[in-house]
SENU-106042 format. One record per residue (C-alpha): x, y, z. Coordinates in steps of 0.05 Angstrom, whole numbers, padded with zeros to 5 digits, always signed. Each point is the difference from the previous one (the first is absolute). Example, Ala and Ser with C-alpha at 12.3 -4.5 7.8 and 13.67 -1.06 7.14 Angstrom:
// SENU-106042
+00246-00090+00156;+00027+00069-00013;
END
This chain:
// SENU-106042
+03324+03996+02459;+00064-00035+00018;+00010-00030+00069;+00037+00042+00052;+00075-00006-00011;+00028+00044+00055;-00010+00004+00075;-00034+00067-00008;-00047-00028-00053;-00016-00060+00044;-00015+00046+00060;-00046+00042-00044;-00036-00062-00025;-00013-00023+00071;-00017+00070+00024;-00053+00005-00054;-00036-00058+00034;-00004-00041-00064;+00057-00045+00020;-00031-00012+00068;-00068-00015-00032;+00031-00051-00047;+00037-00032+00058;-00066-00004+00038;-00034-00035-00058;+00059-00047-00008;+00000-00024+00072;-00076-00003+00003;+00004-00045-00061;+00039-00052+00040;-00058-00015+00047;-00034-00052-00045;+00065-00038-00013;+00021-00002+00073;-00070-00021+00021;-00007-00054-00052;+00068-00030+00018;-00028-00009+00071;-00069-00024-00023;+00032-00055-00042;+00034-00029+00062;-00065-00006+00040;-00014+00069+00028;-00073+00021-00003;-00016+00069-00029;-00026+00022+00068;+00064-00019+00036;+00043+00036-00052;-00042+00063+00005;+00001-00002+00077;+00076-00006+00002;+00009+00054-00051;-00046+00050+00035;+00026-00016+00070;+00073+00008-00019;-00011+00065-00038;-00044+00029+00055;+00053-00013+00053;+00053+00035-00043;-00043+00061-00019;-00032+00011+00068;+00063+00033+00027;+00006+00055-00053;-00076+00009+00004;+00004+00015+00075;+00055+00050-00015;-00044+00034-00053;-00058+00005+00049;+00045+00033+00053;-00052-00009+00055;-00059+00023-00043;-00039-00063+00016;-00066+00036-00013;+00014-00010-00074;-00011-00074+00010;-00065+00012+00038;-00026+00049-00053;+00015-00047-00057;-00011-00069+00030;-00054-00019-00050;+00043+00018-00060;+00058-00041+00028;-00046-00058+00016;-00031-00003-00070;+00068+00011-00033;+00029-00059+00039;-00060-00046-00007;-00014+00010-00074;+00058+00036-00032;+00054-00041+00034;-00025-00067+00027;-00056-00013-00050;+00038+00024-00062;+00063-00038+00016;-00036-00064+00021;-00041-00002-00063;+00061+00016-00043;+00041-00056+00032;-00058-00049-00010;+00000+00021-00073;+00076-00010-00004;-00008-00070+00028;-00042-00019-00061;+00024+00046-00055;+00065+00028-00025;+00024+00062+00038;-00008+00044-00062;-00072-00021-00014;-00020+00008+00073;+00028+00070+00003;-00033+00020-00067;-00067-00021+00028;+00011+00043+00061;+00017+00059-00045;-00070-00001-00028;-00020+00041+00062;+00001+00068-00036;-00046-00028-00054;-00047-00026+00054;-00002+00069+00031;-00020+00030-00068;-00056-00051-00008;-00024+00010+00072;-00002+00076-00007;-00036-00007-00066;-00054-00045+00032;-00006+00042+00064;-00003+00068-00034;-00035-00023-00065;+00046+00047-00037;+00039-00027-00058;+00076+00006+00008;+00039+00044-00048;+00023-00031-00065;+00072-00012+00021;-00021-00033+00065;-00050-00045-00036;+00053-00019-00051;+00048-00017+00056;-00051-00043+00035;-00017-00038-00064;+00074-00009-00016;+00013-00030+00069;-00060-00046-00005;+00025-00024-00067;+00068-00011+00032;-00034-00042+00055;-00028-00047-00053;+00069-00010-00029;+00032-00010+00069;-00050-00055+00016;+00018-00032-00068;-00064-00040-00001;+00019-00038-00064;+00072-00014+00019;+00029-00068+00013;+00013+00016+00074;-00065+00013+00035;-00003+00056+00051;-00023-00020+00070;-00065+00038+00008;+00001-00005+00076;+00066+00037-00005;-00033+00051-00046;-00054+00011+00052;+00053+00012+00054;+00035+00050-00046;-00065+00037-00013;-00014+00001+00075;+00068+00033+00010;-00020+00052-00051;-00066+00014+00037;+00040+00010+00064;+00045+00047-00037;-00061+00039-00024;-00025+00007+00072;+00070+00021+00021;+00000+00056-00051;-00067+00026+00025;+00023-00003+00072;+00064+00039-00012;-00027+00049-00052;-00024+00048+00053;+00050+00055+00017;+00027-00009+00071;+00055+00044+00025;-00004-00026+00072;+00026-00070-00016;+00073-00006-00023;+00009-00052-00055;+00051-00040+00039;-00049-00005+00059;-00055-00023-00047;+00046-00052-00031;+00026-00028+00066;-00068+00003+00033;-00032-00036-00059;+00054-00054+00001;-00010-00010+00075;-00076-00005-00007;+00008-00048-00058;+00048-00044+00039;-00046-00003+00060;-00059-00018-00044;+00039-00056-00034;+00023-00031+00065;-00070+00007+00030;-00036-00036-00057;+00055-00052+00001;-00007-00014+00074;-00076-00005-00008;+00010-00052-00054;-00034+00042-00053;+00063+00001-00044;+00052-00055-00010;+00067+00020+00030;+00052-00050-00025;+00074+00013+00008;+00060-00037-00027;+00075+00001+00013;+00016-00034-00066;+00052+00033-00045;-00027+00046-00054;+00024+00006-00072;+00017+00068-00029;+00028-00003-00070;+00059-00048+00000;+00008+00003+00075;-00029-00042+00056;-00006+00043+00062;-00026-00007+00071;-00073+00020+00008;+00018+00063+00038;+00036+00029-00060;-00067+00005-00038;-00034+00024+00064;+00051+00056+00011;-00004+00020-00073;-00076+00003+00005;+00003+00042+00064;+00059+00046-00011;+00003+00008-00076;-00072-00009-00022;-00032+00035+00059;+00043+00046+00043;+00046+00028-00054;-00058+00001-00050;-00046+00038+00046;+00052+00051+00023;+00026+00013-00070;-00071+00005-00026;-00015+00054+00051;+00064+00037-00019;-00018-00004-00074;-00071+00024+00010;+00025+00060+00040;+00052+00017-00053;-00040-00012-00064;-00071+00011+00024;-00053-00053+00003;-00021+00000-00073;+00070-00006-00030;+00019-00052+00052;-00061-00041-00017;+00020+00000-00073;+00070-00025+00017;-00030-00054+00045;-00027-00034-00063;+00072-00024-00012;-00012-00048+00058;-00035-00047-00049;+00063-00002-00044;+00046-00010+00060;-00045-00055+00028;+00002-00038-00066;+00076+00007-00004;+00010-00022+00073;-00046-00060-00010;+00039-00020-00061;+00068+00006+00035;-00020-00029+00068;-00055-00050-00018;+00010-00015-00074;-00070+00027-00014;-00017+00040-00062;-00070+00013-00026;-00013-00022-00072;+00003+00050-00058;-00076+00008-00001;+00000+00014+00075;+00056+00050-00006;-00039+00036-00055;-00061+00000+00045;+00042+00028+00056;+00024+00056-00045;-00072+00017-00017;-00021+00001+00073;+00057+00047+00019;-00014+00042-00062;-00073+00006+00020;+00018+00021+00071;+00047+00053-00029;-00056+00028-00043;-00047+00003+00060;+00052+00037+00042;+00018+00048-00057;-00074+00018-00006;-00004+00009+00075;+00059+00047-00001;-00030+00040-00057;-00066+00005+00037;+00036+00026+00062;+00035+00053-00041;-00065+00024-00032;-00033+00004+00069;+00059+00036+00032;-00003+00076+00006;+00043+00039-00049;+00046+00023+00056;+00021-00072+00013;+00044+00004-00061;+00044+00050+00035;+00026-00054+00047;+00022-00065-00030;+00012-00034+00066;-00050-00054+00018;-00027-00003+00071;+00028-00055+00044;-00046-00060-00005;-00040-00019+00061;+00019-00073-00005;+00058-00041-00027;-00001-00027-00070;+00019-00068+00026;-00024-00070-00013;-00040-00009+00055;-00029+00032-00060;+00048-00044-00035;+00016-00072+00014;
END
């Protein structure tokens, strides 16, 4: 299909939600590059995460209050969900990912985090003692094979295994996030969940920093983005506004327009965008073997999600085929579930 060439075509492309979903993945993909440009000048991962979450929470809290419209009981009824979302899905996931980025290339760190769907398959297999369907098993094996290639154990450049552990920890947090948000919840608007989670995550980061449990090192040194040398706040603003606020809001819009399953498929393009941004802004590019491994990981995740979609269709009543519209997801497909 050719790209939209008229204003009407462009509006239709955006109205379909696909354009918005791709935009969301593109801006989410900048987070690793902006963060690493700050880390290389002396910022600690904890400080970068705290600034990111605080700035985004302050921006999103206003529209969240408007969405609530005085229905503050929604916060009281869902305080545990918001707390776990902010503690694990936001603060934990992003802190571990940034620690991985500090030791690995952005692309490799993100690919490790994207092993979360495979971890879910393995966990459900162990917990239920029921073998997954053939397509799901094939996807899991394909992703695990891709992981071996991404680590490139026989390559000339050795992978930092501490960084690998941070990346796997981010994947575990992402698994827990999926389980937390999988439950249908019509009483908590997605924007409120996102802003509440960001606020909780920010408070947690500042608290552990003040207690001395996490290094909080800041720097006002200039950062390097591609061929440009910029003030530190340029990277910080990019991390807050582009990689968090716009990414979260557009992710919510895409999920509402496309449905959670289709939006989650499109979100896989974040890996591609992250690699491209890291190449343009940091001069990083995974080796050919690692790129092949990344393709296998993404391909494995796609197989798992296709099998999930087929299983949902088989389980759905026959009357469901009369209405092709997916229900509005209970939570945003965002990278708190993403990076």
